[in-house]
KESE-524977 format. One line per 5 residues: number of its first residue (from 1); their letters; for each residue x negated, y negated, z negated of C-alpha. Coordinates in nm, 3 decimals. Layout:
residues N
NUM> A> X:Y:Z; ... $
***
This chain:
residues 459
1> MSTHQ> 31.253:-1.920:-11.332; 31.280:-1.596:-11.138; 31.607:-1.406:-11.088; 31.707:-1.042:-11.089; 31.971:-0.887:-10.861 $
6> VINPA> 32.243:-0.683:-11.024; 32.366:-0.402:-10.796; 32.687:-0.202:-10.815; 32.554:0.157:-10.823; 32.869:0.299:-10.665 $
11> TEELV> 32.859:0.076:-10.354; 32.499:-0.063:-10.354; 32.652:-0.410:-10.317; 32.519:-0.723:-10.490; 32.722:-0.810:-10.799 $
16> AEIPS> 32.523:-1.107:-10.935; 32.186:-1.275:-10.951; 32.078:-1.334:-11.310; 31.799:-1.566:-11.425; 31.507:-1.373:-11.576 $
21> ADEAG> 31.335:-1.541:-11.872; 30.963:-1.582:-11.881; 30.747:-1.579:-12.194; 30.823:-1.947:-12.258; 31.196:-1.874:-12.235 $
26> ADQAV> 31.160:-1.589:-12.485; 30.968:-1.817:-12.718; 31.238:-2.081:-12.689; 31.506:-1.827:-12.778; 31.309:-1.703:-13.081 $
31> AGAAA> 31.249:-2.063:-13.194; 31.625:-2.130:-13.179; 31.701:-1.813:-13.375; 31.435:-1.896:-13.634; 31.576:-2.248:-13.679 $
36> AAPAW> 31.927:-2.112:-13.723; 31.825:-1.834:-13.965; 31.812:-2.025:-14.296; 32.159:-2.173:-14.256; 32.308:-1.843:-14.141 $
41> AEVAP> 32.159:-1.662:-14.437; 32.321:-1.918:-14.669; 32.670:-1.878:-14.518; 32.896:-1.754:-14.795; 32.965:-1.377:-14.765 $
46> GERAR> 33.336:-1.426:-14.712; 33.280:-1.682:-14.440; 33.025:-1.465:-14.260; 33.275:-1.180:-14.277; 33.545:-1.407:-14.131 $
51> LLRSF> 33.322:-1.508:-13.842; 33.245:-1.143:-13.759; 33.614:-1.062:-13.763; 33.675:-1.360:-13.535; 33.405:-1.229:-13.300 $
56> AAVVD> 33.577:-0.886:-13.300; 33.912:-1.049:-13.219; 33.767:-1.244:-12.926; 33.603:-0.926:-12.791; 33.938:-0.750:-12.816 $
61> AHLDE> 34.108:-1.032:-12.627; 33.852:-0.988:-12.348; 33.840:-0.607:-12.357; 33.966:-0.559:-12.002; 33.725:-0.816:-11.865 $
66> LAELE> 33.428:-0.656:-12.042; 33.533:-0.312:-11.923; 33.562:-0.430:-11.563; 33.215:-0.582:-11.580; 33.075:-0.250:-11.694 $
71> VRNAG> 33.256:-0.052:-11.427; 33.096:-0.272:-11.156; 32.757:-0.318:-11.322; 32.687:0.030:-11.461; 32.926:0.256:-11.265 $
76> HTRGN> 33.104:0.372:-11.579; 33.449:0.525:-11.555; 33.730:0.296:-11.659; 33.814:0.508:-11.962; 33.454:0.503:-12.081 $
81> ARWEA> 33.418:0.130:-12.020; 33.731:0.048:-12.219; 33.612:0.271:-12.501; 33.273:0.095:-12.498; 33.424:-0.254:-12.520 $
86> GNVRD> 33.655:-0.132:-12.798; 33.357:0.015:-12.979; 33.193:-0.330:-12.992; 33.512:-0.465:-13.141; 33.537:-0.183:-13.394 $
91> VLNYY> 33.170:-0.205:-13.501; 33.205:-0.582:-13.557; 33.515:-0.523:-13.770; 33.342:-0.244:-13.962; 33.035:-0.452:-14.050 $
96> AGTPE> 33.251:-0.753:-14.128; 33.302:-0.568:-14.455; 32.927:-0.573:-14.528; 32.855:-0.933:-14.642; 33.080:-0.898:-14.946 $
101> RLLGK> 32.951:-0.547:-15.025; 32.574:-0.583:-14.974; 32.519:-0.487:-15.333; 32.201:-0.481:-15.535; 32.144:-0.291:-15.861 $
106> QIPVA> 32.085:-0.356:-16.221; 31.820:-0.109:-16.336; 31.770:-0.035:-16.707; 31.431:-0.160:-16.833; 31.275:-0.243:-17.169 $
111> GGVDL> 31.242:-0.607:-17.273; 31.474:-0.760:-17.017; 31.703:-0.723:-16.719; 31.595:-0.587:-16.383; 31.790:-0.681:-16.069 $
116> TFHEP> 31.756:-0.596:-15.700; 31.870:-0.813:-15.406; 31.908:-0.733:-15.038; 31.779:-1.036:-14.846; 31.784:-1.085:-14.466 $
121> IGVVG> 31.462:-1.026:-14.274; 31.511:-1.337:-14.059; 31.507:-1.294:-13.681; 31.581:-0.952:-13.535; 31.486:-0.864:-13.181 $
126> IIVPW> 31.714:-0.608:-13.014; 31.614:-0.440:-12.685; 31.907:-0.264:-12.518; 31.900:0.016:-12.257; 32.099:0.040:-11.933 $
131> NFPMP> 32.291:0.357:-12.004; 32.533:0.223:-12.269; 32.478:-0.157:-12.262; 32.777:-0.270:-12.468; 32.799:-0.027:-12.761 $
136> IAGWG> 32.426:-0.008:-12.823; 32.410:-0.390:-12.828; 32.689:-0.385:-13.085; 32.524:-0.116:-13.300; 32.227:-0.345:-13.349 $
141> LAPAL> 32.371:-0.695:-13.360; 32.672:-0.629:-13.588; 32.487:-0.499:-13.900; 32.199:-0.740:-13.836; 32.433:-1.041:-13.835 $
146> AAGNT> 32.631:-0.906:-14.127; 32.313:-0.884:-14.335; 32.240:-1.250:-14.271; 31.989:-1.226:-13.987; 31.988:-1.407:-13.655 $
151> VVLKP> 31.948:-1.203:-13.338; 31.772:-1.235:-13.007; 31.892:-0.966:-12.768; 31.733:-0.853:-12.446; 31.962:-0.648:-12.220 $
156> AELTP> 31.823:-0.404:-11.963; 31.738:-0.568:-11.632; 31.980:-0.336:-11.449; 32.284:-0.403:-11.673; 32.279:-0.755:-11.826 $
161> LTAIR> 32.634:-0.870:-11.753; 32.825:-0.754:-12.060; 32.550:-0.867:-12.299; 32.555:-1.214:-12.146; 32.933:-1.227:-12.182 $
166> LGELA> 32.916:-1.106:-12.544; 32.674:-1.395:-12.618; 32.929:-1.639:-12.474; 33.216:-1.482:-12.670; 33.016:-1.510:-12.994 $
171> LEAGL> 33.001:-1.886:-12.950; 33.374:-1.892:-12.859; 33.443:-1.703:-13.185; 33.266:-1.971:-13.387; 32.919:-1.825:-13.452 $
176> PPGVL> 32.673:-2.116:-13.474; 32.429:-2.166:-13.185; 32.109:-1.970:-13.233; 32.272:-1.695:-13.439; 32.308:-1.462:-13.138 $
181> TVVPG> 32.101:-1.540:-12.829; 32.098:-1.317:-12.520; 31.772:-1.334:-12.326; 31.783:-1.154:-11.989; 31.441:-1.059:-11.853 $
186> QGSVV> 31.187:-0.788:-11.798; 31.087:-0.561:-12.082; 30.722:-0.620:-12.003; 30.778:-0.994:-12.057; 31.070:-1.059:-12.292 $
191> GRRFV> 31.060:-0.730:-12.482; 30.686:-0.750:-12.525; 30.714:-1.108:-12.653; 30.973:-1.001:-12.913; 30.726:-0.743:-13.039 $
196> EHPDV> 30.437:-0.989:-13.046; 30.614:-1.298:-13.181; 30.533:-1.368:-13.546; 30.883:-1.510:-13.611; 31.059:-1.184:-13.511 $
201> GKIVF> 31.072:-0.975:-13.826; 31.224:-0.652:-13.691; 31.262:-0.476:-13.355; 31.552:-0.247:-13.266; 31.482:-0.050:-12.950 $
206> TGSTA> 31.683:0.213:-12.767; 31.526:0.368:-12.460; 31.265:0.614:-12.345; 31.025:0.783:-12.582; 30.727:0.658:-12.381 $
211> VGKSI> 30.829:0.293:-12.413; 30.932:0.347:-12.771; 30.581:0.468:-12.856; 30.426:0.153:-12.708; 30.666:-0.066:-12.902 $
216> MAGCA> 30.592:0.124:-13.219; 30.220:0.065:-13.162; 30.280:-0.302:-13.119; 30.492:-0.322:-13.435; 30.233:-0.121:-13.629 $
221> DRVKR> 29.965:-0.373:-13.536; 30.178:-0.645:-13.692; 30.340:-0.433:-13.971; 30.674:-0.524:-13.818; 30.993:-0.346:-13.919 $
226> LTLEL> 31.131:-0.111:-13.651; 31.422:0.112:-13.559; 31.386:0.345:-13.258; 31.651:0.555:-13.082; 31.474:0.746:-12.808 $
231> GGKSA> 31.509:1.051:-12.588; 31.685:1.382:-12.634; 31.705:1.735:-12.493; 31.996:1.863:-12.692; 32.122:2.219:-12.710 $
236> NIIFA> 32.478:2.348:-12.676; 32.479:2.685:-12.850; 32.763:2.924:-12.761; 32.801:3.234:-12.984; 32.996:3.542:-12.876 $
241> DADLS> 33.260:3.481:-13.149; 33.342:3.133:-13.017; 33.657:3.034:-12.833; 33.486:3.075:-12.495; 33.760:2.912:-12.293 $
246> AAAAA> 33.749:2.600:-12.509; 33.372:2.594:-12.510; 33.356:2.624:-12.129; 33.619:2.354:-12.079; 33.429:2.114:-12.305 $
251> APGAV> 33.076:2.184:-12.183; 33.085:1.970:-11.864; 33.183:1.658:-12.057; 32.902:1.720:-12.300; 32.639:1.668:-12.027 $
256> FDNAG> 32.812:1.500:-11.726; 32.967:1.211:-11.922; 32.810:0.887:-11.794; 32.650:1.097:-11.516; 32.429:1.265:-11.773 $
261> QDCCA> 32.260:0.935:-11.857; 32.297:0.994:-12.229; 32.033:1.066:-12.491; 32.284:1.302:-12.658; 32.363:1.500:-12.344 $
266> RSRLL> 32.378:1.875:-12.419; 32.154:1.956:-12.120; 32.027:2.289:-12.259; 32.299:2.551:-12.268; 32.228:2.856:-12.486 $
271> VQRSV> 32.478:3.142:-12.451; 32.471:3.467:-12.646; 32.371:3.744:-12.410; 32.672:3.967:-12.478; 32.909:3.700:-12.333 $
276> YEKFL> 32.666:3.529:-12.097; 32.820:3.630:-11.764; 33.176:3.594:-11.899; 33.103:3.241:-12.016; 32.945:3.142:-11.683 $
281> GLLRP> 33.256:3.273:-11.510; 33.464:3.031:-11.718; 33.215:2.744:-11.679; 33.176:2.744:-11.300; 33.530:2.629:-11.216 $
286> AIANV> 33.513:2.365:-11.490; 33.202:2.223:-11.323; 33.344:2.251:-10.972; 33.647:2.052:-11.080; 33.453:1.752:-11.211 $
291> RVADP> 33.586:1.457:-11.010; 33.301:1.230:-10.894; 33.406:0.897:-10.742; 33.362:0.520:-10.748; 33.531:0.434:-11.080 $
296> AADAG> 33.638:0.092:-10.948; 33.833:0.257:-10.666; 33.948:0.575:-10.843; 34.086:0.543:-11.195; 34.091:0.923:-11.223 $
301> ADMGP> 33.717:0.965:-11.180; 33.549:1.190:-11.437; 33.200:1.074:-11.339; 33.050:0.780:-11.148; 32.712:0.721:-10.990 $
306> LISAQ> 32.366:0.713:-11.142; 32.242:0.368:-11.225; 31.987:0.319:-10.946; 31.826:0.472:-10.639; 31.513:0.532:-10.845 $
311> QRDRV> 31.704:0.727:-11.109; 31.893:0.925:-10.843; 31.569:1.025:-10.674; 31.410:1.120:-11.006; 31.697:1.355:-11.091 $
316> RAYLD> 31.710:1.506:-10.739; 31.339:1.591:-10.769; 31.422:1.821:-11.058; 31.674:2.003:-10.841; 31.446:2.056:-10.546 $
321> HAQID> 31.304:2.378:-10.688; 31.583:2.470:-10.931; 31.800:2.785:-10.932; 32.130:2.612:-10.863; 32.428:2.814:-10.983 $
326> QQAAV> 32.720:2.571:-10.942; 32.778:2.214:-10.827; 33.067:1.972:-10.790; 33.133:1.758:-10.483; 33.008:1.400:-10.455 $
331> PDGPG> 33.112:1.114:-10.226; 32.953:1.053:-9.892; 32.814:0.713:-9.798; 32.670:0.440:-10.020; 32.609:0.488:-10.389 $
336> FWVAP> 32.355:0.658:-10.612; 32.519:1.000:-10.634; 32.394:1.329:-10.782; 32.627:1.629:-10.803; 32.709:1.771:-11.146 $
341> TLTRV> 32.491:2.078:-11.145; 32.445:2.403:-11.339; 32.102:2.565:-11.306; 31.966:2.894:-11.437; 31.617:2.912:-11.583 $
346> DSTDE> 31.390:3.212:-11.633; 31.148:3.050:-11.877; 31.150:2.779:-12.138; 30.838:2.639:-11.972; 31.030:2.515:-11.670 $
351> PIWRE> 31.029:2.129:-11.655; 31.406:2.116:-11.598; 31.448:2.296:-11.932; 31.185:2.104:-12.131; 31.204:1.747:-11.995 $
356> EVFGP> 31.476:1.488:-12.032; 31.630:1.482:-11.684; 31.873:1.200:-11.773; 32.122:1.301:-11.502; 32.415:1.537:-11.454 $
361> VVSVL> 32.219:1.860:-11.482; 32.267:2.141:-11.736; 32.040:2.447:-11.752; 32.145:2.776:-11.908; 31.955:3.051:-12.088 $
366> PFDDE> 32.076:3.358:-12.281; 31.982:3.443:-12.640; 32.031:3.753:-12.848; 32.087:3.655:-13.210; 32.121:3.364:-13.451 $
371> DEAIA> 31.751:3.335:-13.528; 31.661:3.320:-13.161; 31.925:3.056:-13.095; 31.780:2.833:-13.366; 31.422:2.891:-13.243 $
376> LANDT> 31.518:2.803:-12.883; 31.713:2.496:-12.993; 31.416:2.373:-13.194; 31.163:2.446:-12.916; 31.152:2.083:-12.802 $
381> EYGLS> 30.975:1.760:-12.893; 31.316:1.600:-12.936; 31.580:1.626:-13.207; 31.871:1.390:-13.147; 32.191:1.585:-13.110 $
386> GSIYT> 32.350:1.922:-13.034; 32.654:2.143:-13.056; 32.735:2.486:-13.205; 33.035:2.688:-13.093; 33.131:2.974:-13.324 $
391> GDVGR> 33.431:3.109:-13.513; 33.219:3.186:-13.820; 33.204:2.902:-14.073; 32.903:3.049:-14.251; 32.710:3.082:-13.923 $
396> ALRVA> 32.809:2.726:-13.829; 32.658:2.596:-14.149; 32.345:2.813:-14.129; 32.272:2.712:-13.770; 32.352:2.344:-13.838 $
401> RGVRA> 32.100:2.344:-14.122; 31.848:2.531:-13.911; 31.856:2.306:-13.604; 31.621:2.009:-13.637; 31.840:1.734:-13.499 $
406> GNLSV> 32.000:1.426:-13.650; 32.355:1.467:-13.517; 32.523:1.806:-13.480; 32.881:1.902:-13.401; 33.053:2.235:-13.458 $
411> NSHAS> 33.316:2.335:-13.198; 33.291:1.981:-13.069; 33.057:1.753:-12.880; 33.131:1.432:-13.073; 32.799:1.266:-13.158 $
416> VRYWT> 32.884:0.907:-13.245; 33.122:0.756:-13.495; 33.046:0.404:-13.601; 33.114:0.481:-13.968; 32.862:0.770:-13.983 $
421> PFGGY> 32.481:0.756:-13.944; 32.320:0.811:-13.604; 31.958:0.883:-13.519; 31.703:1.149:-13.438; 31.435:1.382:-13.567 $
426> KQSGL> 31.086:1.416:-13.416; 31.030:1.214:-13.098; 31.399:1.120:-13.071; 31.351:0.822:-13.293; 31.285:0.653:-13.620 $
431> GRELG> 31.549:0.531:-13.870; 31.925:0.544:-13.847; 32.190:0.324:-13.694; 32.558:0.292:-13.776; 32.727:0.422:-14.092 $
436> PDAAH> 32.766:0.258:-14.430; 32.393:0.203:-14.491; 32.284:0.053:-14.156; 32.287:-0.305:-14.283; 32.028:-0.218:-14.546 $
441> GFTEE> 31.786:-0.154:-14.262; 31.811:-0.525:-14.176; 31.717:-0.642:-14.528; 31.422:-0.662:-14.756; 31.491:-0.528:-15.103 $
446> KNVFI> 31.369:-0.770:-15.373; 31.318:-0.670:-15.731; 31.347:-0.935:-16.006; 31.266:-0.875:-16.373; 31.399:-1.126:-16.628 $
451> ATDRK> 31.247:-1.106:-16.974; 31.501:-1.135:-17.252; 31.290:-1.064:-17.564; 31.280:-1.355:-17.805; 30.946:-1.524:-17.841 $
456> DDHE> 30.960:-1.516:-18.222; 30.976:-1.135:-18.207; 30.613:-1.138:-18.094; 30.476:-1.422:-18.309 $
***
């Protein structure tokens, strides 16, 4: 079996060497999950709920350990890493309420009784990205397990450590072997095998739109169930009647959080022309004051490194010909650093405006009125998230209804709450995660009609 080196992106030092599964290893994991599936589906709802709560409690007991793993493996700030571990705990607790509430319906019909049941799909394959390894794993595995499925989970090659530890903690919490199996390996090997394997009934993928399209094609060939959460190029729309100081103070966090490696990053900044220069005057110092440092060495860091040298170089290439307006300072020496950067654009055709940079870069463009703001926000192949800053409630609702995106915030940049649905329009994805209905996406709905007419009524 081959191995993969895990590198600390802030220091470029080796953190661990992780075995990388081959196709046979993926098949073995799926076979174990398929063997465990019937018994897990038959676990009484209350007992399955108890096991998920136990899993949440074990995660909580190891929250600091999980957070420290993510700081070293992914370069996340300590505050972010602790939130991410806590989010796994909270999502498990939330979906622990599902087994006893996975309700069907009784539908009025003539001549009998009609019932619906939500039954587990079987084995669910979850493919997790490197930008938010812990929470995105939890968003998939918690509702899938709650609905009675078993899970095989492939973490990203760059960030496998917290997923591996979650798999160990699941066993410690009492989940039976085979119910949750973590399979580190290459996407082209393990991920592809999940898509191809006849015993995997559904794929959950978060990652790039290009890879998502190939996975969708593979699932289509097998009529396999699928949820996709893909790219984004979200807009942050600032109207002249907004609290400009608050909007400028919040804007850096909306795009530089996790070094901009966030599908929800508000990387297109639209500012009403009448306050354009005033807003930029407020924004520049907010960007200059972003503190970039090794999160393991500096607990006060606002931003850490990018995940890899490849990602760093990709983002820097966008900046080579950009109109740079403002940047923050970055550390010297080792690490995959890119400065938080504000750029101006003259045209919506510029690649830095149209393409998902996936780094700490925000581009700004003025607009004149509400209709133009909506048109510019919608002028993208993506539709995941976005923000609207205004003091006019009517305008906030009009623009929110006009922007074609799945998750919008008014006078805020909050995109994700585990108790509300999350997902995108257009090429940002397919289906929804989180919220009260997520577990239904991991079931087949069965309809059963029971005739109740007496035979002698027809004789």
